[in-house]
N, C-alpha and C positions, 0 to 999 in steps of 0.2 A: 299248785300253783297260787302266788296270790293275784284278788282281783283288783287292789290299789292302783296299779298301775296298767297301763294298756299293754297285752303281750298279744305279740302277730306271728303266725307262725309260717315262715318264707317257704312254699311247695311247688312242684313241680314235676316235668319230666327231665331226666337227669340230662346234663348239659345245656337247660335253658336259660342259665345265666343267675341261679338263684343266689349262690357265693357270691355274685358281683353287686348284684343288687341290694344283700346285707352289707355287702362292704360300703357301699356310695353312703347308703341309709343311717350308716352306724359311725361314719369317717371313720371305718378301721382301715387301713389298707396292708395289715398283719394280718387278715381271716386267707386261709388260703386258698388262693384261686387254682385252677387248672385248667386246659383248654381240653382236657380229654373228658370222657362222658362218667360221670360217677365216682367223682371225687370226692363228696360228701357222705359219706357209712354211717353217719350218729347225728342223733340231733345235736345241735350243740348253740347255746343260748348266748347273746349278746346283748347288753343292756346298753342304752346312753342316759351317761354320766351328766349332771351339772350339777355342781357344788356340793359335790359329795351326795348326792341325793339321785336315786336310778328313775328316771322320767317313763323309760319308755322299754322295752325288752321283744327283740327280734327272735325268734327261732330258728336257724338254718337246718333244714332237717335234707334227708336223702331223698334220691326222686322214688318217685313210684315205681316196684319193680311186677306188682302182681295186683295190677287196678281191675283189670276184672272177674277175677275171683275176688276180690274186695266188694264190688258194686255189684255181683249175684248174691254174696251174706248181704248185702246190708237190703236187698230187695227183699229176700226170704225173711229178714229179721224185722221188718218195718212196725211189729208193734213197740222194739224198744226205745224208750225215751230218747237214750243217746247212744248211737247208734254206735259212733269211732270208741266211746268205752264200753258197749258192750263186746265190742269186734277184738279189744287189744287185750281185755278179759279174758275169752274164751279161746284167744290162740299165744298167750302168755308163753305156751313152753314148745311152741312152730317153730324149730328156725326158718323155714322157708318165708316166716312172713316177720323176721325180724326185721328189717329195711321200714317193712308195713307198719309196724308196732310204731317204730320208734316216731315218724314222721305222723300218724295217727293221735298220739299217747298225749301230745299238748291242747291237742282240738278236743281233746274228753275231758281237761282240765279246764278248758273255758278259753282257751287261746282265740285268736280269730285267723280268717286265713288271708291269706295273698298269695294269687296260684301266676306263678312266673313263666309266662308261654312264648317262646321264639316266633314271633310275626313274621320273620322272612322265608319261615316254612310253611306250605301249606298242611292243613287240618289233617289230620289223619282220627280213624276209629278210637285209636286209643285215649287221643285230647278229648274227644268227644265223650269216651268212658269216665278217664278223669273227672272233667267237669261235673257231670249227673254224679258219680257219688259225693263230691265235694255240696252238691248241691243237698244231697241227703243228711250231711250232718247238723243241717241246720243252723252252723253257727255265721255270724258275721262272714260276708266275701267281699274280698276284691280281687280283682284280675288286671296283669300288669302286662302288655304286649312289651315287651323287651326287643324291639326290635334293635339291634346294632347294625344295620347296612341299608344302604339305602332301595334295599329292592323293599316294593312297597304292594306288588302286586294280590299277596294273599291277606292282606290287611283287614280291607271289607267284610270278607269271610269270618275271620274272624274276631272282628266288631260284631256281626250281629250273633253268632252263636255262643260267644261269652256272655254277650247283653240277657238272654235269657236264662242264663242260671245264677248271675253273678249280681250281686248289688251296687256294684260300680265297676267301670274298665278303663283304665289308664295307657296312653304312650306314655313310656316310663327308658330311653336310654341308659342303662348304667354304667355304662360310660361318658356320658356326655351330661349328665344330670347336673344343674349349677344349684344351688342352695333355692333360689328363687323355686325350683321344678320342685326340690323335697321337702320342702314347706305348701306347695300345692297340693302333692300327693297324699299331706296328714289330714289337708283339709278335707281333702274328695274322703276321706275313711271316716269323718264323720257322719258322712251318707250313708256307711254301712248299716249302721244300727244306733237310734236316735239314743237310747241307753247310755252311749260311750260317749256322746258329745260331750259331758262336761269334763270328764277324762281328758279325752286329746286336745279339748281346749285349752285347760291346762299345760298338757306337753306343746303343743303349739306354743304361748306365749311364752315357758319356759325357753324354748328354743330363739325365739326372738330375742328375749332378754340377753341371752348368752351371746347371741349372733352380735347384738350393740357393744356387748363387753367387748370382744374380740376387736370389733372396727375400732374401740376409744384405745385397747392396747394397741393394737395396728399403727395407728394414727399418731400416736406416742414414738414408737420406734422408727417410724417416719424421720420426726421431729430430732427425733436424735442423733439420727445419723446426718440429716442436714447438719445438725449443731458442731458435731465430732468433724465432719470433713469440714467446714467451713472456714472453724479454729485450728486447722492441723499447720503445724509449724514442724518441721525437720532443721537438725544442726550439726555442725560437727565442726570438732575446731583443732587446727592444726599449728604446729610451731614453722615460724619464720624460715623459710629454706628447705623445708621439707616439700614446698610445691615449687621447681625453678623455672620448667619451661610453662609455654603457653599448653602443648599437648597435656603436660601434665596436670594445670588447673583446668582445661577443659574435662577430662576425665573424671575429677574432684566432683564438677560436675555434672556431670551424667548420671555418675554414682549416687550424688540428693536426688536428682529428679527421680530416678529410679526407687528410691527408697521412701520417696514424696507418693510418689503412683500405688505401690503397693501398699504401703499403708492403706490411701482411698481404695484400694480392691479388697484390702482386708475388713474395712467396717463396711462397706458394701456385703460383705459373704457374711460377718454378724451378723448384719439387719434382716438378713434374707434367713438364716437359722432361725431366728428370731419368731418371722413371720410365718413361716414352717408351722412351727410349733405352734401358733396360734391357732391356725386354721387344719392342726392334727397331720401333718404328713412325715411321714417316715420313709417311705419310698416312694419315691419323685426324681426321677430324669428326665432333664430338659432336651430338644434333640439337637445337636450339633448345629443347625442350621439357625434355631433359635437366636433373635438380636440379643433376647437373655444371656446365651452362651457366650456372645463375642465379647472381648475383651473390652474392659470399660471406656479406654482410651484408643478405641478401633475406629475409621474412616466412617465405615458402616453407622457406627452409634452414633458419631458425632452430625452423622448428616440425615438422621433418621427423626430422632428427639431434640428437646429442646426446642424455643423461639429460634424465630426469624429475626433478623438485624431490626426491621421495621418493630416488629412485636416488643423486641427489648426497648428501644426508643419509643413507643408508646407506654409500655410500663415503667420509663424514667429509671430502668434499670443499670442504662448505659450513658445516666445526663451525670455532667458534672453534681449536680442537687442532689441527686438519688444515694452517688459513689462520693461525695468529697473531692471529687476530680482527678480519682486511682484509674481512671478505666481512658483508656486510647484507644481510639477505632482506627485511628492512622498508622497504626504497626503495621507493617509490613506482613505479607503471608509466609507464614511456617509451618513446617512438618508437623499435625497433631501427636504429641508424644514423643515424638525424636531427641527432644534433648538442644533443639537449634539454641543458637547464642545471637545475641547484640550485643555487640562491646564486648569488654574485658575487665569492666569497673564494676565497681557496687551499683544494683537495680539492674541487672542484667535480667531481661523476660525470656521464660522457657517453658516449652509444651503450648505451643500454638494451638486456641480452638477457632479455626479459619483464619478472620484477619484477629482476633484476641490471643492474648494470653492468661496461660492459668494459673502461675504464680510469680513470685520474680525471688532471685537471690541477690541476699546484700551481702557483702564482704568487706569485713570490718578487720584492722590490724588495730592491736591493743597488746603492749608488753610484750614483745615477742613473738604473738601467737596471730594468728588467722583464724577468724570467726566466721563460717558459712552459713546463713541462715537462709530456709525456704518457708516461706509463707505467710502470712494465710491465702489460701486461692481469692484471688483475685478478678479471674472471667468473671462477666456479669452470667456468660449463658451456661456456664457447667452446672452451677447448683437447679438447673432447669430441667437439664440432661440428666442429673443425679435421681432429680424428683422425678422426672419421666421415666427412669429402669426402676423405682424402685414400686412406682406404683402400677406398672406392665406386670411386677414380681407379683405384687397385692393380687393384682385381676387373675393370676392363673393361680395363684393359691387359694383363694377364694372358690371359684370354679371347676378346678380341677377334679375330677369325681374321683374318691378314693379307690375305686374299683375300676379303673382305667388300665390299669397296670395290666390288666388280661385280655386288653384289646387289639386286633391283629390290626396294626396300623399299616400293612403292606397290602391287605384285600383287597382287590379291583373293585369291591361292593361296599366299603368303608363308607360311610357317611363322609360325601364333604366336605374341608372346611370352606369358609368362606375366604371370598377375596380380600387379599390381601392390599393395606394401606400405609406405606411407612411412615408414620406416626404415632405421635406421643398422647399426652393428653392436655399437657398443659398451654398448648396454641390454642385449643378449645375455651379454655376459660375467658373470663371478660377480664377485659382492662383493667377495672377496679381489682378483681382479684391477682392477678399479675402483679398491680402493683403494690399490694398487701405483702404480698413472697416475694419480692426486689427488696422492700422495706425491712423484711425479717432477713434476707439474707445477708445486707448490707450491715445490719448490727449484730448478727456472728460475728458476720469477721474481726469486727472491731473488740469483741465482747461483751459487746453491750448485753440485758437483757431489754428485748424485743416488747412494744406494746403492742406489735402486731402479732406476737403467735401466738392469743384466741382466737383470730381472725384466721392464721392461717391454718388452727384446727378445725374451724370451722367447714373450709373451702378441703380440705383431705376428707372430712368425716361424709361430707353431700358426697364425694366423688366415691368413696368406697362404697356408701349406702346404692347409688346409683347403679354400680357395677355388680352388687346383689341383688338389685332388683327387675336385670333387664334380660335378656336370653345371651348368651355366647358373646360379647362384644368380637366383630373381627380384630381388634388389635390381639385379643388374646392368643392369637396364631402368629405373632412375634414372636 
């Protein structure tokens, strides 16, 4: 086994959550995870690859099958320099120890140890046996308290017992761990053996560079979504006479609205796919009650996200100076996304956001044809709503643990969610930041290259970095 990169063997009792820990640390949500005990029956290697280079390797091992007999063998052969290697060699042909050989072989080849224990359960004698036999291997050792519940009464006893036999002990919920928590675990590994510090420091720096690149890619995705959405136009051409009655004309307009909204939904879906790819998510289903699962044009989304009318005024987004006089705050209240109409002539406003319209339909007659054109988006609030939605989605993608798919979300003892506050991110920005965004939105609507794009990139980068460095924000539960 190569020593050029850190190799860590994930060990522990069956059903302690080893595979979930590996899935989270490697950002690999395709690792087989089963809630039944003993799902892992062989040692599998999972590399962490950045820029085509393997920078870290985790070995997911079977659970201990015969820890008492292994410990007895270790204690009777303490003259061996490499106890793990000697045990593997001595029992190479013994089928009784096939799983035990699989989990000890990586250690005999130089791997460090991460012992995963379920801190929600009381310590048993078998657990103490496993701790002692791993201590006798002499390898760098970290213990991970993978408590996936709110039950903490056994945690002090675990901390006390593990601290006696391990170089480092950390709490780590594999179903809820964020990027920052994964990085802190790697930082703590440096303390298990001073000889590993250069390797682990290089690994951590590679992680940080890769994360910054993902943030930059995500910002590009967000700006691309905003540019495409705000410049969107749909059109339809009909022969004069094809539309004879007001009801037929209204039906055409309703189909235009539906097509316009479907295109916006499709753009949001495409951006979400890109964001999931940036953060290596393949298996991820949002709960139905999540705000991110609601339709983009639903009342709940409209009421929860975006800026208030006062904030829009402060940002300059709803003023004639900022928008060229396109926005009329005096428009009467219309139902959001219902295709309500004002008048029957050109310039009809459709699809209301509160008291502001989403876009306009222009109708022109020329050479025996009627030209229907809808777009671009003129509503000053919509881009802030769309931006809030995509940032919320980023927050989920960045901090949603890859091992969480094994979580029992219906358990009465699951770690509780934070209290919900129905709000987005843009309402917490400064006036200067919202003005920069509003100017960018206005330029995009007009098809101009905005001088505010670099400033908007800075704003979005700062938001995503903040999400990376903090604990799970309460808005993630939206």
